N, C-alpha and C positions, 0 to 999 in steps of 0.2 A: 437459935431457939425457935422449935415448931409453933406457930400461933392457934393451929389446930389440936385438938385434944385426939391421940390416937386411942382408936375405941377396937373392937373386936371385928366390927364389920370395914375396917381400913385395909387397904391394902397399899403396898409400896411395891413400886417400881424402879427399876434402873433401864433410863435408855441411852444407848450408847451410840454414837458413830464413829467414825475412823480416829477422830482428834478430840472426841471431848464426848462427856457424858453429864447425866442430870438424874437426881433422885427425887421422884415426884410420889407424893402420898394421893390418894384418890377414895374417897370416900362413898361412893356413889352417886353423888351429885356434885362434886367440886375437886377443884384439884389446888396444891398448894406444892411448889418445889422447895425443896428440903436443900439443896446441895445443887449447884451448876458450875460446871469448870467456865461457862460464860459469863457470870454474875459480873466479872470484872469489866467485860466488853459492853455490857448492857449499862451499868451503870455510868460509864463513861460517855454512852451515846445518849443520856439522859433519862432512860429506861429504868424506873424503882422497882416496879413489880413486873415479873413474868408476866409479858402478854399472852392472851389466849390463840393468836396465831404464831407464839414460839414453836420453831420445828420441831423440839421435843416434845413439848405437850401436844401439838397435832398430830405427831406419829402415834403417841400413846394413845390419844383417841380412836384413831382410824384402827388399830390392835386391838382395841377392846370393842369396837365395833364388828370389825370384819374378821379381826385371829390373824393379821398378818399386816406388816407395813415393810417400810423399806430399811428404817434400823433395825439394831438390835435391840429387843424389849424382853427382860429379865423381871419376874416377880421373885423380891425379896421375900422369903417366909420366915418367920422367926417364932417360934414357941413361948406361946407366954405362959 
């Protein structure tokens, strides 16, 4: 379940690498990971919430700031 309320200003991105992906919601000031294929590994390592230094989140920040990054970033658009 998503803790953030989805608004019209919220943008949802899919950040994917060769063997994993994450669905991340961004509302202009904060990030919330909706789904990630690495969540199981992070929980086993003792990480409960996705940290800001997570590879997927940091690459999304680079994409939003500079327009390019190392991983594949796609904005998921949905008509409301």
